[in-house]
N, C-alpha and C positions, 0 to 999 in steps of 0.2 A: 504494500500500500504506500503510495506517495505521501510525503509529508510536506505540508505547506507552512511557512512561517508568516505571521502578520505582525508588522511593527506599527504600533499606534492604534488605539481603539476609539477614535472619533467615529463619525457615522460611516465613512467609507471603509475603515478598518473593520468595524463591526459587521458590515454587510459582506465584506470579503470573507470573513470568518464563517458567517452563516452559510455562504455559498459553498465554501470548502467542505464543511460538514455535511451539507445536503448532497454533495456529490461523492460522499464516502471517503474523503481524504483525511489523513491524520493531520491534526492542527496543533501548532504551538503559537500562541499570541501573547504579546507583551506590550506594556506601556510604562514609560518612566513615571508618569503621574499616578497618583492614588487618591481617590475620592469616593464618596458614598455612591455617586452615580456610576463610576467605573467598577466598583465592587459589585453592583447589581448586574452590570454587563458581563463581568467575569463569571458570576454565578450562572447566568443564562447559558454562556458558552460551555462552561464545564458540565452543566446538566445535560448537554447534547453530546458530550464526549470529548470536548477539546481541553487542552491544557493552557492555562492563563497565568501570567505573572504580572503583578503591578509593582511599580516602584523600581524595577530593574529589568534588564535584558540579560538572559543567560546565554552566553556565546556558544556553549556546548550544545544547547538545544537548537539554536539557530543554525549552527554548523551541520546539524543532522538533517536539515531541510533540503529539498530539491530546488525550491524557489522561495523567495521572500517577497511578500507584497508589502510595499512601503507606503504608508499614508502620505498624502501630499503635504501635510503640515510638518513633516520631518525634513529638515534641510539636508542637502547632500554633504554638508560638512559635519553632520552628526558623527561623533566618534565611532558609534556602533557600525556604521555603514562601511567604514574603512578598516575594520578590525581584521588582522591577518587571518584569523580563523575562518572568515567568511569569503576569502578569496576564491573566485571561480564559481560561487553560487549566484545565479541570476537574481537581480533585484528588480522587480517589476512593479508597475502601478496597478491600482485596482481596476482601471478601465481595460488594461491589457488582460488581466486575469478573467474578468467577466466576459469580455468579447469572445473568448475561446469557447464559451458555452452558448453562443448565439449563432443562428443561421438565418436571421432576419436582416434585411438591409439596414445599414447605418448611414446617417448623415452626420458628419462631424463638423463642429464649428469652433474655431479658435480665432485669436486676435488679441491685441492689447485692450481695445475698448469695443463695446457693442456686442460682445459675443453672447451675453445672457439674453438681451432683448432679441437678437437675431435668432437664437435657438428657440425661444418661446414663440416668436412670430412664425417661424417655419412650421412648428407643430400646430399652431392655430390655423394657418392657411391650409394645411393638409386636412385638419379636422373639418374645416369649412367645405372641403372637397369630398368629404365622406370617408376619409381614412381613419382607421383606428390606430392612432399614433400616440407617442408619449415623448416628452422632453426629459432628459436624464443627464447624468454626469455632474459637472461642476455647478450646474444650475441648482442643485440641492438634493436630487434623488440619485443615489449611487447606482451605477449600471448593474451591480451585483443584485440589487433588490429587484430590478426589472427582470433579470434572468429567472428569478424564483417565482414570478407571476404564473398563475395557472394558464392564462391565455396571453401569449406574447403579442404586443402591438407590432405593427409593421407599416412604415419603417419606424425606427427609433432615432430621434434627434438627440445627439450627444454633444453637450458643451465640454470642451477639453481645455484645461489650462496648461501653461508651460510646465508646471510641476508634474502634471499627469503625463504629458507627452514625453517627459524625460525617461519614463519607465516603460515605454512600449517596445515590443519586439515584432509581433505579427499583426498588430492592429491595422486593419485595412478597410476603412469605410468606402462605400461605393461613391458617395458624394461628399466633397470636403470644401469647407468655406473658410477663407481667411479674410477677416473683416478689415484689418489694418495692422500696422506695426509701429510702435513707438517705444521709447525707453521706459522701462518700469522695473520694479522689484530690485532696486539697487541695495535693498536690505537683505537680499538673498543672492543676487548675482553680482560678481565683481565688475563685470563689463557688459556693455550692450551686446557684444559678440556672443557672450555666454548665453544671454537671454534669448537672442535670436536663434542660436543653435538648437535650443530646446523647442522653440516654435517650429523650426524647420523640420523637426521630426514628423510633423504632419505629412510631409511629402514622401516619407518612407513607404515601401510596399505598394507604390503606385503602379498601375498598368495602363495600357492604352484605353481601357474601358473606364478608368476613373474619370469622374466629372469634377472639374474644379470651378468654384465660384470665387473670383478674385477681384480685388479692388484696383481698378485701372488708374486711380488717382494717387496711388501710393507706390513710389519708386522702390522702396524696400520690398514690398510684396512682389512686384514684378521681377526684381532681381533674384529674390529667393526662389521663385517658381520657374525661372527661365528654362531650365533643362529637364523639367519633370514631365514624364509621359502622361497623356490623358487629354480629354476634351475640355477646352477652356471656355468659360462664360464670364465676361467681364461686366462690372457695374461701375458707373461713373455719374457724378453730379456736376461735372465741370464741362462736359461737351455732349453733343449728340452722337450716337453711333450711326454708322451707315448700314445699308442693307447687306453689305458683305461681312459685317462684324456680328458676332453672336453675343448677346448680353442685354443689359438694361440701362436706362438713362432717364433723365428728366427733361422733357421737351421745353422749348422756350416759353410756352404758355402754362408750364407747371404740371403737365401730365406725366405720370410714371409710365414708361414705355418699355416693352421688351421686344427684342428681335431674336426669334428662334427659328432656325432653318430658313432664314430669309424672310419670314413672315413678321410683319409689325403688328403688335398687339397693344392696344391702350388699356391700362388698368384703372387707375383712379387719379384724380387731381390731388396735388399735395395738400391742398386745404381741406380735403376730405379725411385726412389722417388725424387721429387724436394725439399723435406723437409730436413733440416739440423738437426743433433744431434740424440743421442740415445733416448732421451725422445720422439722425433717424431716417432721413430719406435714403442714405446709404444702406442702413440696416434693412429698410423696407425693400429696396431693390435686390439686395443679396438674398433675402428670405424668399422673395417672389421667384427668383431664378432657381433656387434650391427646391422649392416646392413644385414648380413646374417641371423641373428635371426629374423629380420623383413621381410624377404622374398626376399632380393636381390640375384641376381645370382652370382656365382663365376666369370663369364665373366664380368658382370657389375662392380664388385668390382675391378677386375684387371684393367679394363679401367680407373675407377675412381681414383685408387691409382696412376696411372702413370700421370694422367692429373691434379691432384689437385696441386694448387700453394700455396706457403706460404702466410699466412694472414699478412696484415700490422702490424708492431710493435711486431711480434712474431718470433724472430730469422730470420728476413727478410733480405736476401742479397740485399743491395741497389746498390752497384757499386764496381767494382774493378778498382782502379786507380793506375797506376804505380806499379802494383804488390801488392797493399795493398787492402784487402777485407774490406769493410765497412758494418757492420751488425747492424741492428736496432732491438733490443729487448726491446723497451720502456715499454712493458707490464710486464717486469720482475721487479715487484715492491716489492718483498720480497726476503729474503736471499735464500730461497729454489729455486726460479725460476732463480736467478742469478747464483747459483751454477750449475744448470742444463744447462744454456746457456754456461757457461765457459767450462764445461766438454763436451759439444756437438761439439765444434770446434777443429779442429786438427792443428791449426796454433798458433805460439806465439802471445800473445795478448797485445794490449793497451786497458785497461778496463776503461770505464767511469762509475764511481759510484757517485751518489749524488741525491739531491732533498730534500724532507722533511722526516725526520727520522720517522720510524714507530714502534720503540721500541725494535727491535732485535739487538744483538751485531754483528758487522761486523767481529769480530774475528772468528765467526763460518764459515766464507768463506775461511779461511787460508788453510785448507787441499786441497781445490780445486784450489786455486790460485797459490800456490807454484809450480814452475816448468812449469806453463802454462802462467802466466801473467808477462810480462817483466816490465810493469809499470802501476800503477793505477793513473788515473787522478780523483781527488776528487773535487767536486764542490757543489754549492748550500748550503742550510742551514745545511745539514749534513756533509759538507766538513770537518770542523775542527774535528768532532768526527771520521770520517773515517780515517783521517790522524793520529789521536791519537791512534786508535785501530789497524791499519794495518802498520803504519810507521816503527815500530820496526822490522818487518819481511819482508817487501817488499819495493820496491822503490815507494813512493807515492809522487805525486806532487799536491798540492792544487792550484786551479785556482779560483780567486775571479772575480766577475763581471758576464757578460752575458754568455749565452750558446754558442754564436758564438766563444768566446775566447777558450772555451773548445775544440771545433771542430778544430779550427786552430792550437792549440797547439798539438792535437793528430796527425794532418797531418804533423807537423814538426818532431814528434818523430817516427812515424811509418816507418818501413823498408820494402822493397819488401819481399814477402813471409809471412808477418804478417797480422793480422786482427785488426781493431779497432772495439770494441764491446761496444755498448750502452746497458748495462744491469744494471740499476741504483740501484737496491735493495732498492729503496725509492719511495714514492709517488712523484707526479710531482707538487704538489700544491704550492711550493715556487716560481716557475718561470712560470708555465703553468696552464691552466685550467684543463687539464687532460693528461693522458699518450698519448692519440692520438695526441694532439697538440704538445707534446714533440717529438713524433716520426715524425710528419710532418715537424717540424723544423729541425730535424736531416737530413731527406731526402733533404730538401731544401738547407741546408748548404753543404751537400756532393755534391749535384748537382752543386753548385757554384765551388767547388773544381775541379769537373770533367771536367770543361771547357777545360782545356789543357791536360787532362789525356787520357789514352788509352781506357777508357770505360770498359764495361764488363757486 
């Protein structure tokens, strides 16, 4: 009987452990943390026949495994991963492990920004066309949990992060989407090249039958995909495609268009979307191409584009109070995504920047902020650095203390016709457990402000 190791018992690790046991494999799982919640998880796994250790990794146990599934939260620099005892033992990601038990088509989505919205939107467009589909992976539902469903959906849309791609071997989705590339995760990668190298693993195991959905406006995407086999469909918001090009674009009068096999198909006008920002036009174009390539109908895509609602924490309009629009983009945890959020709104902005610094210079934001942002409110651990790097060019006010003080000060400053945008360019870990908790707190505090406002 093969023995599988699982490192890390957050949701993807727990799911991989459950799948291993369901497939009759011997299991050793471990996590350096130890908490009441993890003890419950350990008890469940052990009740099903697995071996679990908390608070430590036993190298002898891991060395006896044929493969080790590494949770995405464990950095590649973790000492256990480079232990001499584990030399030669494959270290794989949960999506690699789970995909081996699937024979249903996969659509994989990655990129620096927009991958979660694009993943959810592809699934929504397919559902509108009558498919029994599901969005999984980095979007929140581990692929291993999908494998264990009694009735498998088809196709499955999988969001994959660079951390997950780092651990693939045979992962080979039929349709693959690359939304964009920009510098990110300098708290984990030492260089841009290292980060891009993990993203580039999406191109592994490609064949001439692979379908690629690629951002024609992103030079790094084009360069990275130049030599990869497969059918290419491009999307662009900066120009019109011609009849000889296959892909999607926005026409001069604002209609989302696709060219497939030389046939021009009009979808919807951009004003019919409920999504904000030019980057969401890119997401809509990419999702439309992927869904159509998977068999969706133009009618289903049109219906789905009109009915899809913004996801929480991703340029999410929360309320309009006394003429001020409050927008939650808590998922904007890097410079690139903050830039996209700022450029996607057409109102003067009060911009909320802060959290835990991730390594990029905030000065890179200046070309996007000037002329759009009336004031920056800097907060959290990164507040002093944000003030130092942006204060000479913009009006920056640093707020010490809790997040509630940030929101109340923004409410004092904002004028009718403006927007307050939470797009922090930082991780949330100084004040919150994750970006979702930060976004929830933003919605809660705005809701308190809304008590006497006009709503929206």
